[in-house]
One Martini backbone bead per residue (centre of mass of N, CA, C, O) as a GRO file, in nm:
protein
  380
    1MET     BB    1 -13.222  -4.822  -6.291
    2LEU     BB    2 -12.944  -4.791  -6.499
    3VAL     BB    3 -12.833  -4.668  -6.792
    4ARG     BB    4 -12.532  -4.781  -6.782
    5ASP     BB    5 -12.637  -5.091  -6.799
    6PHE     BB    6 -12.670  -5.027  -7.138
    7ASP     BB    7 -12.380  -5.071  -7.213
    8PHE     BB    8 -12.137  -5.073  -7.494
    9ASP     BB    9 -11.887  -5.180  -7.708
   10LEU     BB   10 -11.819  -4.994  -8.024
   11PRO     BB   11 -11.683  -5.000  -8.311
   12HIS     BB   12 -11.693  -4.776  -8.566
   13GLU     BB   13 -11.658  -4.986  -8.810
   14LEU     BB   14 -11.960  -5.122  -8.741
   15ILE     BB   15 -12.094  -4.877  -8.867
   16ALA     BB   16 -12.315  -4.849  -9.103
   17GLN     BB   17 -12.295  -4.669  -9.428
   18GLU     BB   18 -12.425  -4.908  -9.592
   19PRO     BB   19 -12.613  -5.095  -9.768
   20THR     BB   20 -12.709  -5.364  -9.890
   21VAL     BB   21 -12.758  -5.472 -10.199
   22ASP     BB   22 -12.940  -5.672 -10.061
   23ARG     BB   23 -13.195  -5.649  -9.854
   24SER     BB   24 -13.160  -5.977  -9.759
   25GLY     BB   25 -12.824  -5.981  -9.703
   26ALA     BB   26 -12.822  -5.988  -9.414
   27ARG     BB   27 -12.748  -6.058  -9.109
   28LEU     BB   28 -12.846  -6.308  -8.844
   29LEU     BB   29 -12.932  -6.303  -8.505
   30VAL     BB   30 -13.034  -6.564  -8.298
   31LEU     BB   31 -13.253  -6.516  -8.002
   32PRO     BB   32 -13.344  -6.674  -7.748
   33ARG     BB   33 -13.535  -6.569  -7.486
   34THR     BB   34 -13.411  -6.781  -7.272
   35THR     BB   35 -13.272  -7.038  -7.412
   36GLY     BB   36 -12.987  -7.093  -7.579
   37PRO     BB   37 -12.816  -7.057  -7.853
   38PHE     BB   38 -12.674  -6.886  -8.077
   39VAL     BB   39 -12.759  -6.786  -8.419
   40HIS     BB   40 -12.611  -6.786  -8.738
   41SER     BB   41 -12.744  -6.591  -9.007
   42THR     BB   42 -13.002  -6.489  -9.237
   43VAL     BB   43 -13.259  -6.320  -9.371
   44LYS     BB   44 -13.322  -6.529  -9.598
   45ALA     BB   45 -13.381  -6.757  -9.360
   46LEU     BB   46 -13.649  -6.679  -9.218
   47PRO     BB   47 -13.856  -6.896  -9.306
   48SER     BB   48 -13.696  -7.132  -9.147
   49LEU     BB   49 -13.726  -6.974  -8.854
   50LEU     BB   50 -14.019  -7.002  -8.895
   51GLN     BB   51 -14.369  -7.058  -8.856
   52PRO     BB   52 -14.648  -7.178  -8.930
   53GLY     BB   53 -14.868  -6.903  -8.830
   54ASP     BB   54 -14.712  -6.677  -8.815
   55LEU     BB   55 -14.712  -6.320  -8.723
   56LEU     BB   56 -14.636  -6.039  -8.905
   57VAL     BB   57 -14.555  -5.697  -8.806
   58VAL     BB   58 -14.570  -5.400  -8.993
   59ASN     BB   59 -14.446  -5.084  -9.099
   60ASN     BB   60 -14.606  -4.836  -9.334
   61THR     BB   61 -14.431  -4.610  -9.321
   62ARG     BB   62 -14.309  -4.293  -9.453
   63VAL     BB   63 -14.037  -4.127  -9.555
   64PHE     BB   64 -13.946  -3.796  -9.545
   65PRO     BB   65 -13.764  -3.514  -9.663
   66ALA     BB   66 -13.670  -3.350  -9.363
   67ARG     BB   67 -13.405  -3.220  -9.491
   68LEU     BB   68 -13.294  -2.884  -9.487
   69LEU     BB   69 -13.106  -2.676  -9.717
   70GLY     BB   70 -12.954  -2.348  -9.652
   71HIS     BB   71 -13.008  -1.991  -9.574
   72ARG     BB   72 -12.960  -1.695  -9.450
   73VAL     BB   73 -13.137  -1.385  -9.376
   74PRO     BB   74 -12.888  -1.197  -9.533
   75SER     BB   75 -12.600  -1.348  -9.484
   76GLY     BB   76 -12.579  -1.669  -9.606
   77GLY     BB   77 -12.571  -1.873  -9.401
   78ALA     BB   78 -12.574  -2.181  -9.313
   79VAL     BB   79 -12.857  -2.421  -9.312
   80GLU     BB   80 -13.018  -2.659  -9.091
   81CYS     BB   81 -13.329  -2.862  -9.122
   82LEU     BB   82 -13.528  -3.063  -8.903
   83LEU     BB   83 -13.828  -3.208  -8.942
   84VAL     BB   84 -14.035  -3.332  -8.686
   85ALA     BB   85 -14.325  -3.163  -8.669
   86ARG     BB   86 -14.645  -3.090  -8.735
   87LEU     BB   87 -14.846  -2.823  -8.583
   88SER     BB   88 -15.023  -2.796  -8.846
   89ASP     BB   89 -15.231  -2.749  -9.057
   90VAL     BB   90 -15.306  -2.613  -9.324
   91VAL     BB   91 -15.268  -2.265  -9.364
   92SER     BB   92 -15.370  -1.975  -9.428
   93GLY     BB   93 -15.198  -1.735  -9.557
   94PHE     BB   94 -14.964  -1.450  -9.556
   95ARG     BB   95 -14.865  -1.147  -9.609
   96ARG     BB   96 -14.550  -0.999  -9.622
   97THR     BB   97 -14.487  -0.728  -9.413
   98ASN     BB   98 -14.383  -0.484  -9.206
   99GLU     BB   99 -14.660  -0.547  -9.027
  100HIS     BB  100 -14.615  -0.824  -8.963
  101VAL     BB  101 -14.800  -1.071  -8.766
  102VAL     BB  102 -14.705  -1.337  -8.538
  103SER     BB  103 -14.900  -1.567  -8.346
  104ALA     BB  104 -14.823  -1.826  -8.109
  105ALA     BB  105 -15.065  -2.054  -7.975
  106ARG     BB  106 -15.107  -2.285  -7.743
  107GLN     BB  107 -15.348  -2.557  -7.834
  108THR     BB  108 -15.334  -2.862  -7.786
  109ASP     BB  109 -15.064  -2.871  -7.976
  110GLN     BB  110 -15.152  -2.617  -8.127
  111TYR     BB  111 -15.141  -2.360  -8.380
  112VAL     BB  112 -15.218  -2.015  -8.402
  113VAL     BB  113 -15.255  -1.806  -8.681
  114SER     BB  114 -15.197  -1.446  -8.693
  115ALA     BB  115 -15.275  -1.196  -8.951
  116PHE     BB  116 -15.293  -1.075  -9.249
  117SER     BB  117 -15.309  -1.099  -9.564
  118ARG     BB  118 -15.427  -1.348  -9.781
  119THR     BB  119 -15.205  -1.562 -10.016
  120GLU     BB  120 -15.083  -1.809  -9.873
  121THR     BB  121 -14.917  -2.109  -9.786
  122GLU     BB  122 -14.887  -2.254  -9.457
  123GLU     BB  123 -14.655  -2.387  -9.207
  124LEU     BB  124 -14.607  -2.556  -8.895
  125TRP     BB  125 -14.295  -2.641  -8.726
  126GLU     BB  126 -14.095  -2.869  -8.579
  127ALA     BB  127 -13.737  -2.807  -8.519
  128LEU     BB  128 -13.407  -2.873  -8.608
  129VAL     BB  129 -13.131  -2.643  -8.583
  130HIS     BB  130 -12.855  -2.508  -8.793
  131PRO     BB  131 -12.751  -2.271  -8.606
  132GLY     BB  132 -12.901  -2.226  -8.305
  133GLN     BB  133 -12.785  -1.952  -8.185
  134LYS     BB  134 -12.866  -1.781  -8.458
  135LEU     BB  135 -13.172  -1.899  -8.447
  136LYS     BB  136 -13.389  -1.676  -8.376
  137PRO     BB  137 -13.647  -1.507  -8.327
  138GLY     BB  138 -13.698  -1.377  -8.666
  139SER     BB  139 -13.551  -1.553  -8.835
  140GLU     BB  140 -13.435  -1.600  -9.173
  141VAL     BB  141 -13.500  -1.842  -9.437
  142VAL     BB  142 -13.371  -2.043  -9.724
  143PHE     BB  143 -13.491  -2.292  -9.967
  144GLU     BB  144 -13.341  -2.424 -10.259
  145GLY     BB  145 -13.480  -2.524 -10.589
  146ALA     BB  146 -13.740  -2.619 -10.764
  147VAL     BB  147 -13.824  -2.487 -10.494
  148THR     BB  148 -13.909  -2.218 -10.277
  149VAL     BB  149 -13.837  -2.197  -9.926
  150HIS     BB  150 -13.961  -2.031  -9.651
  151GLY     BB  151 -13.846  -1.900  -9.323
  152GLU     BB  152 -13.958  -1.860  -8.968
  153ILE     BB  153 -13.868  -1.795  -8.654
  154LEU     BB  154 -14.081  -1.811  -8.358
  155GLU     BB  155 -13.954  -2.039  -8.150
  156ARG     BB  156 -13.815  -2.146  -7.858
  157ARG     BB  157 -13.716  -2.463  -7.742
  158PHE     BB  158 -13.642  -2.756  -7.639
  159PHE     BB  159 -13.347  -2.900  -7.722
  160GLY     BB  160 -13.312  -2.689  -7.982
  161ARG     BB  161 -13.588  -2.618  -8.065
  162ARG     BB  162 -13.828  -2.508  -8.318
  163THR     BB  163 -14.048  -2.274  -8.450
  164ILE     BB  164 -14.159  -2.295  -8.795
  165ARG     BB  165 -14.228  -2.102  -9.080
  166LEU     BB  166 -14.373  -2.208  -9.394
  167TRP     BB  167 -14.316  -2.110  -9.745
  168THR     BB  168 -14.388  -2.034 -10.080
  169ASP     BB  169 -14.343  -1.853 -10.360
  170ASP     BB  170 -14.604  -1.992 -10.536
  171GLY     BB  171 -14.819  -2.131 -10.323
  172SER     BB  172 -14.745  -2.404 -10.282
  173PRO     BB  173 -14.729  -2.678 -10.121
  174VAL     BB  174 -14.509  -2.753  -9.882
  175GLN     BB  175 -14.494  -3.068  -9.900
  176GLU     BB  176 -14.423  -3.074 -10.200
  177ALA     BB  177 -14.159  -2.917 -10.171
  178ILE     BB  178 -14.015  -3.110  -9.979
  179GLU     BB  179 -14.008  -3.351 -10.177
  180LYS     BB  180 -13.816  -3.196 -10.381
  181ILE     BB  181 -13.576  -3.057 -10.170
  182GLY     BB  182 -13.534  -3.269  -9.982
  183HIS     BB  183 -13.364  -3.476  -9.749
  184VAL     BB  184 -13.250  -3.753  -9.631
  185PRO     BB  185 -13.268  -3.851  -9.280
  186LEU     BB  186 -12.998  -3.942  -9.190
  187PRO     BB  187 -12.821  -4.049  -8.956
  188PRO     BB  188 -12.544  -3.916  -8.782
  189TYR     BB  189 -12.371  -4.200  -8.806
  190ILE     BB  190 -12.382  -4.124  -9.105
  191LYS     BB  191 -12.076  -4.020  -9.275
  192ARG     BB  192 -12.271  -3.887  -9.510
  193ASP     BB  193 -12.422  -3.801  -9.777
  194ASP     BB  194 -12.691  -3.801  -9.940
  195ARG     BB  195 -12.859  -3.993 -10.188
  196ALA     BB  196 -13.070  -4.089 -10.427
  197SER     BB  197 -13.075  -4.394 -10.328
  198ASP     BB  198 -13.196  -4.334 -10.038
  199ARG     BB  199 -13.495  -4.292 -10.122
  200ASP     BB  200 -13.518  -4.609 -10.140
  201ARG     BB  201 -13.334  -4.753  -9.914
  202TYR     BB  202 -13.475  -4.557  -9.681
  203GLN     BB  203 -13.714  -4.768  -9.760
  204THR     BB  204 -13.970  -4.959  -9.742
  205VAL     BB  205 -14.181  -5.184  -9.909
  206PHE     BB  206 -14.432  -5.083  -9.715
  207ALA     BB  207 -14.449  -4.795  -9.796
  208GLN     BB  208 -14.735  -4.545  -9.774
  209ARG     BB  209 -14.729  -4.342  -9.515
  210SER     BB  210 -14.661  -4.031  -9.461
  211GLY     BB  211 -14.441  -3.919  -9.150
  212SER     BB  212 -14.132  -3.983  -9.132
  213ILE     BB  213 -13.782  -3.925  -8.995
  214ALA     BB  214 -13.759  -4.244  -8.985
  215ALA     BB  215 -13.685  -4.561  -9.021
  216PRO     BB  216 -13.809  -4.886  -8.998
  217THR     BB  217 -13.536  -5.082  -9.012
  218ALA     BB  218 -13.633  -5.379  -9.016
  219GLY     BB  219 -13.791  -5.339  -9.296
  220LEU     BB  220 -13.535  -5.312  -9.493
  221HIS     BB  221 -13.498  -5.642  -9.533
  222PHE     BB  222 -13.732  -5.643  -9.730
  223SER     BB  223 -13.852  -5.838 -10.004
  224ALA     BB  224 -14.029  -5.984 -10.243
  225PRO     BB  225 -13.904  -6.270 -10.219
  226LEU     BB  226 -13.930  -6.293  -9.908
  227ILE     BB  227 -14.235  -6.261  -9.890
  228ALA     BB  228 -14.301  -6.508 -10.066
  229ALA     BB  229 -14.156  -6.716  -9.882
  230LEU     BB  230 -14.327  -6.667  -9.631
  231ARG     BB  231 -14.599  -6.743  -9.754
  232ASP     BB  232 -14.516  -7.032  -9.835
  233ARG     BB  233 -14.466  -7.106  -9.523
  234GLY     BB  234 -14.727  -6.961  -9.361
  235VAL     BB  235 -14.676  -6.661  -9.321
  236GLU     BB  236 -14.814  -6.389  -9.179
  237MET     BB  237 -14.919  -6.047  -9.289
  238VAL     BB  238 -14.925  -5.720  -9.136
  239ASP     BB  239 -15.028  -5.376  -9.097
  240ILE     BB  240 -14.905  -5.073  -8.958
  241THR     BB  241 -14.895  -4.738  -8.800
  242LEU     BB  242 -14.587  -4.547  -8.733
  243HIS     BB  243 -14.472  -4.231  -8.686
  244VAL     BB  244 -14.154  -4.140  -8.689
  245GLY     BB  245 -14.004  -3.966  -8.433
  246TYR     BB  246 -13.833  -3.840  -8.172
  247GLY     BB  247 -13.913  -4.064  -7.963
  248THR     BB  248 -13.749  -4.309  -8.076
  249PHE     BB  249 -13.439  -4.139  -8.062
  250GLN     BB  250 -13.419  -4.011  -7.804
  251PRO     BB  251 -13.234  -3.932  -7.562
  252VAL     BB  252 -13.100  -4.045  -7.256
  253ARG     BB  253 -13.074  -3.794  -6.984
  254VAL     BB  254 -13.075  -3.991  -6.754
  255GLU     BB  255 -12.985  -4.215  -6.494
  256ARG     BB  256 -13.273  -4.327  -6.467
  257VAL     BB  257 -13.488  -4.511  -6.641
  258GLU     BB  258 -13.770  -4.431  -6.502
  259GLU     BB  259 -13.734  -4.108  -6.590
  260HIS     BB  260 -13.801  -4.158  -6.869
  261ARG     BB  261 -13.939  -3.994  -7.167
  262VAL     BB  262 -14.168  -4.039  -7.435
  263GLU     BB  263 -14.259  -3.916  -7.713
  264ALA     BB  264 -14.523  -3.879  -7.895
  265GLU     BB  265 -14.685  -4.096  -8.140
  266ARG     BB  266 -14.838  -4.184  -8.432
  267TYR     BB  267 -15.119  -4.413  -8.484
  268GLU     BB  268 -15.249  -4.703  -8.684
  269ILE     BB  269 -15.529  -4.944  -8.692
  270SER     BB  270 -15.687  -5.165  -8.858
  271ASN     BB  271 -15.938  -5.389  -8.868
  272VAL     BB  272 -15.789  -5.610  -9.021
  273SER     BB  273 -15.537  -5.623  -8.839
  274ALA     BB  274 -15.673  -5.660  -8.567
  275ASN     BB  275 -15.815  -5.927  -8.637
  276ALA     BB  276 -15.558  -6.091  -8.704
  277ILE     BB  277 -15.418  -6.059  -8.430
  278ASN     BB  278 -15.647  -6.169  -8.249
  279GLN     BB  279 -15.658  -6.448  -8.380
  280ALA     BB  280 -15.372  -6.532  -8.309
  281LEU     BB  281 -15.408  -6.510  -8.002
  282GLU     BB  282 -15.650  -6.712  -7.978
  283GLN     BB  283 -15.450  -6.943  -8.127
  284SER     BB  284 -15.153  -6.925  -8.016
  285ARG     BB  285 -14.995  -6.747  -8.199
  286ARG     BB  286 -14.733  -6.583  -8.321
  287VAL     BB  287 -14.629  -6.246  -8.253
  288ILE     BB  288 -14.419  -6.058  -8.479
  289ALA     BB  289 -14.223  -5.791  -8.467
  290VAL     BB  290 -14.120  -5.535  -8.697
  291GLY     BB  291 -13.992  -5.374  -8.470
  292THR     BB  292 -14.025  -5.126  -8.227
  293THR     BB  293 -14.270  -4.974  -8.345
  294ALA     BB  294 -14.462  -5.214  -8.357
  295THR     BB  295 -14.446  -5.285  -8.062
  296ARG     BB  296 -14.555  -5.017  -7.937
  297THR     BB  297 -14.824  -5.023  -8.084
  298LEU     BB  298 -14.939  -5.293  -7.982
  299GLU     BB  299 -14.909  -5.237  -7.674
  300SER     BB  300 -15.089  -4.974  -7.682
  301ALA     BB  301 -15.353  -5.122  -7.829
  302ALA     BB  302 -15.402  -5.286  -7.583
  303SER     BB  303 -15.617  -5.415  -7.382
  304GLU     BB  304 -15.650  -5.432  -7.038
  305GLN     BB  305 -15.857  -5.670  -7.022
  306ASN     BB  306 -15.751  -5.878  -7.296
  307SER     BB  307 -15.507  -5.799  -7.496
  308ARG     BB  308 -15.655  -5.669  -7.729
  309ILE     BB  309 -15.688  -5.518  -8.024
  310VAL     BB  310 -15.748  -5.174  -8.099
  311ALA     BB  311 -15.882  -5.006  -8.329
  312GLY     BB  312 -15.714  -4.720  -8.461
  313ALA     BB  313 -15.630  -4.402  -8.344
  314GLY     BB  314 -15.318  -4.259  -8.201
  315THR     BB  315 -15.101  -4.228  -7.918
  316THR     BB  316 -14.747  -4.287  -7.818
  317GLY     BB  317 -14.530  -4.309  -7.501
  318LEU     BB  318 -14.413  -4.582  -7.479
  319PHE     BB  319 -14.196  -4.733  -7.230
  320ILE     BB  320 -13.973  -5.005  -7.274
  321TYR     BB  321 -13.860  -5.203  -7.000
  322PRO     BB  322 -13.748  -5.379  -6.766
  323GLY     BB  323 -14.062  -5.537  -6.643
  324TYR     BB  324 -14.224  -5.565  -6.877
  325GLU     BB  325 -14.548  -5.685  -6.987
  326PHE     BB  326 -14.637  -5.863  -7.244
  327LYS     BB  327 -14.945  -5.880  -7.449
  328VAL     BB  328 -14.862  -5.963  -7.765
  329ILE     BB  329 -14.575  -6.023  -7.808
  330SER     BB  330 -14.319  -6.305  -7.889
  331GLY     BB  331 -14.155  -6.134  -8.108
  332LEU     BB  332 -13.840  -6.002  -8.274
  333LEU     BB  333 -13.740  -5.781  -8.533
  334THR     BB  334 -13.407  -5.631  -8.529
  335ASN     BB  335 -13.180  -5.413  -8.485
  336PHE     BB  336 -12.896  -5.258  -8.384
  337HIS     BB  337 -12.835  -5.057  -8.103
  338LEU     BB  338 -12.775  -4.813  -7.905
  339PRO     BB  339 -12.632  -4.717  -7.642
  340GLN     BB  340 -12.856  -4.633  -7.393
  341SER     BB  341 -13.123  -4.697  -7.533
  342SER     BB  342 -13.461  -4.746  -7.559
  343LEU     BB  343 -13.438  -4.980  -7.766
  344LEU     BB  344 -13.254  -5.165  -7.603
  345MET     BB  345 -13.447  -5.187  -7.360
  346LEU     BB  346 -13.669  -5.333  -7.510
  347VAL     BB  347 -13.511  -5.589  -7.578
  348CYS     BB  348 -13.447  -5.654  -7.278
  349ALA     BB  349 -13.745  -5.697  -7.195
  350LEU     BB  350 -13.773  -5.962  -7.373
  351ALA     BB  351 -13.463  -6.119  -7.305
  352GLY     BB  352 -13.273  -5.970  -7.130
  353ARG     BB  353 -12.999  -5.801  -7.050
  354GLU     BB  354 -12.766  -6.009  -7.042
  355ARG     BB  355 -12.844  -6.157  -7.302
  356VAL     BB  356 -12.831  -5.918  -7.497
  357LEU     BB  357 -12.542  -5.820  -7.433
  358SER     BB  358 -12.416  -6.088  -7.518
  359ALA     BB  359 -12.510  -6.070  -7.812
  360TYR     BB  360 -12.360  -5.807  -7.875
  361ARG     BB  361 -12.077  -5.917  -7.824
  362GLU     BB  362 -12.097  -6.129  -8.042
  363ALA     BB  363 -12.144  -5.932  -8.278
  364VAL     BB  364 -11.876  -5.787  -8.248
  365ASN     BB  365 -11.688  -6.039  -8.278
  366GLU     BB  366 -11.845  -6.101  -8.572
  367HIS     BB  367 -11.889  -5.835  -8.736
  368TYR     BB  368 -12.133  -5.683  -8.724
  369ARG     BB  369 -12.373  -5.461  -8.839
  370PHE     BB  370 -12.480  -5.140  -8.737
  371TYR     BB  371 -12.784  -5.020  -8.744
  372SER     BB  372 -12.978  -4.909  -8.997
  373TYR     BB  373 -12.769  -5.055  -9.227
  374GLY     BB  374 -12.762  -5.321  -9.084
  375ASP     BB  375 -12.812  -5.578  -8.905
  376ALA     BB  376 -12.983  -5.856  -8.738
  377MET     BB  377 -13.244  -5.959  -8.499
  378LEU     BB  378 -13.389  -6.260  -8.355
  379VAL     BB  379 -13.659  -6.280  -8.120
  380VAL     BB  380 -13.797  -6.618  -7.987
   0.00000   0.00000   0.00000
């Protein structure tokens, strides 16, 4: 199966740069999984499009302001750093002296930091940095704001990533400082700087547990009135957690779909949610994932023996593409995705490549808004 078979033409003007004023004000293209015409609707109409007894599963992860803007030391050149994943728990920090030595040793995907006198609190992160060619191991950077965060590049890694050591001037926790001075990590196809309003708007109303570098965008369409209307309709809702990392949106760099690998991301499913999902499956009620992240979490947590959800925490690198047999979900609410992306392939696995691409062409012809701040599709 070729990656280019999942391509489509998209005019740049259809890539949404702003969210809708009303969270539930987006358009909605309804795509029956097998046969039947496309239906043009709105997200606000979702209660009438679902059935009493349907179970919606949402992702309650919270996006943290993972984009740091600063400058190099001592040159002062501009630096941009996107924090991808924390590689260690908070580590007791160390005084930086001329004799300072930091050795980073990979041990089951953790890093052990060894140095001299302990005075500060430090963290190690995997990050995408710009300008990458100038930020070699040993380079120092600083990010200033309400709190000053210092950084040192420790290691060059694959696809332009770096291992970076972060610490604060005043010894305060690094993650608290990131929350204060970091920027919302809007996707690169949104061609504007982030604003204060994005801190709320690029966050779902379900967001509880911090850890994502991108929003589970299907959840952005939900508002308190829509949730109340769904419950009045008899639609049940439960939440799970998948912290969106690089794996969700990493480019597909191979020619053949089967050769692509998705980087692992952390998830957790509570006993309450697992029991509700399993009860719906046992009663032959529809389980509808809100977003591709919820889909991958549910399919990863399903037992091979009986396709029932196993509660607990874990990681998933599940890559879903046509030919995959779904064990849990029977429907999906999702935004419109990038050409040749693993997320588009997931949708095609659920409804068929030709049918999904035909729906995308329809969406383009009808001037739907695409990607994170865009409109949505319901596959049932």
